[in-house]
C-alpha positions in Angstrom: 30.2 41.1 87.6 31.2 43.2 83.6 30.9 46.1 85.4 33.0 45.3 88.6 35.9 43.3 85.9 35.3 46.5 83.2 35.9 49.2 86.5 38.7 47.0 88.7 40.7 47.0 85.9 40.3 50.7 84.3 38.6 49.3 80.9 38.0 53.4 79.9 42.2 53.7 80.0 42.2 50.6 77.5 40.1 52.7 75.5 42.0 55.3 75.3 44.9 53.3 74.6 43.2 51.1 72.5 41.8 54.5 70.4 45.0 55.7 70.4 46.9 52.9 69.1 49.7 52.4 71.6 50.5 49.8 73.9 49.5 51.2 77.4 50.8 48.4 80.2 49.7 48.6 84.0 49.5 46.2 86.5 45.7 45.8 87.2 44.0 44.5 90.4 42.3 41.6 90.2 38.6 41.1 92.2 39.8 38.0 94.6 39.2 39.5 97.9 37.8 42.4 97.2 34.0 42.9 99.3 30.8 43.4 97.1 28.8 44.6 98.9 25.3 44.4 97.4 21.4 46.5 98.9 19.0 43.8 97.9 19.0 40.3 98.8 16.5 39.4 97.0 16.5 36.6 94.5 19.4 38.9 91.4 20.9 40.0 94.9 21.6 36.7 96.1 22.8 35.1 92.8 25.1 38.0 92.6 26.5 37.1 95.9 26.9 33.7 94.8 28.7 34.7 91.2 31.3 36.9 93.3 31.8 34.6 95.4 33.3 32.3 92.6 35.7 35.3 92.3 36.4 34.5 95.3 35.4 37.8 96.7 33.7 38.6 100.1 30.0 39.7 100.2 28.2 41.5 101.8 24.3 42.9 102.3 22.0 45.5 103.3 18.2 44.1 103.4 15.4 46.0 106.2 15.9 43.5 109.3 19.6 42.1 107.9 18.2 38.3 108.5 21.2 35.7 107.4 20.6 35.3 103.8 22.5 32.4 101.1 25.9 33.3 99.7 26.3 36.2 101.4 29.1 35.9 104.3 27.7 39.1 106.9 24.0 40.7 106.4 23.6 44.7 107.8 19.9 45.8 108.7 19.3 48.8 106.9 19.8 50.7 109.7 23.6 50.0 109.1 23.8 51.1 106.2 26.8 53.7 106.3 29.0 50.8 107.5 28.5 48.1 105.4 29.5 51.4 102.9 32.5 52.0 104.6 33.2 47.9 104.2 31.9 47.7 101.1 34.9 48.3 97.6 32.0 47.8 95.3 28.3 48.7 96.1 26.2 47.3 93.6 22.2 47.9 94.1 19.3 45.1 93.5 16.8 46.2 95.6 13.6 47.6 93.2 12.7 51.0 93.2 10.0 52.0 96.6 8.9 54.6 98.7 11.3 53.4 101.1 14.4 53.0 98.6 13.7 55.8 96.9 16.7 58.3 96.8 18.4 56.3 99.7 22.3 57.0 98.3 22.5 60.7 98.8 25.6 62.8 100.0 26.1 61.4 103.5 26.3 57.9 101.9 28.7 58.3 98.7 30.7 60.3 101.5 30.4 57.4 103.9 32.2 55.3 101.0 35.6 54.6 100.1 37.4 56.4 97.9 38.4 53.7 96.1 34.3 52.0 95.9 32.3 52.0 93.1 29.1 52.3 93.0 26.8 50.3 90.8 23.4 50.2 90.1 21.4 47.7 87.7 18.3 46.2 89.4 16.5 50.5 88.8 17.7 54.2 89.0 16.0 56.1 91.3 18.0 54.8 94.3 20.6 57.2 94.4 20.0 60.7 94.2 21.9 61.5 90.4 23.3 64.9 92.0 24.8 63.6 95.0 26.4 60.9 92.8 27.7 63.0 90.0 29.0 65.3 92.4 30.8 62.3 94.0 31.9 60.9 90.8 33.4 64.9 90.3 35.1 65.4 93.5 36.6 62.2 93.6 34.4 60.5 96.7 34.3 57.3 95.2 36.3 55.5 92.4 34.1 55.5 89.5 30.4 53.7 88.5 28.7 51.7 86.2 25.1 52.1 85.3 22.9 49.9 83.6 19.8 51.4 85.3 19.2 55.6 85.9 16.8 57.5 87.5 15.1 59.1 83.8 15.2 57.2 80.7 15.9 58.5 78.5 18.2 60.8 79.4 17.4 64.2 78.9 20.8 66.5 77.7 21.5 69.3 79.5 23.4 72.6 78.8 25.4 71.3 81.9 26.5 67.4 81.5 29.5 66.9 80.7 31.6 63.2 81.0 32.2 61.4 84.2 35.1 60.8 85.5 35.1 56.9 84.8 32.3 56.6 81.4 30.7 52.7 82.7 
């Protein structure tokens, strides 16, 4: 929830203004009425859906067979991943890294998301293709990302690495 709030309220903008010792007054959005899309409806996904409901968000999820799950307004089967992505304002990964989920989010999936949507990963890295995610951020296919888990930890420094548009 913290990453959703930080992304939705443009926390990097606040940080820049604070560092420059200036007041940057702007109208920020609320989570109320937005759709939280959760990939993985195990314990963490069900718990996150409940927390999102406390913020008056709509909750949709993806799981292998799309069975109805507590705290979710709608559950998609994995075969309907793209419609799920197109509907979500936040795409949050809570699924484990398995042979079935590894690399499941690539270029086509990031392009299926809204340009205003955010990708958040806090369960396991590796579900998203790193190169596709970086391209989606740099080219504006999505609004930003909040990453608590990465496909490779610790990061390897590279000559090509650089700041992402939304450094959360």
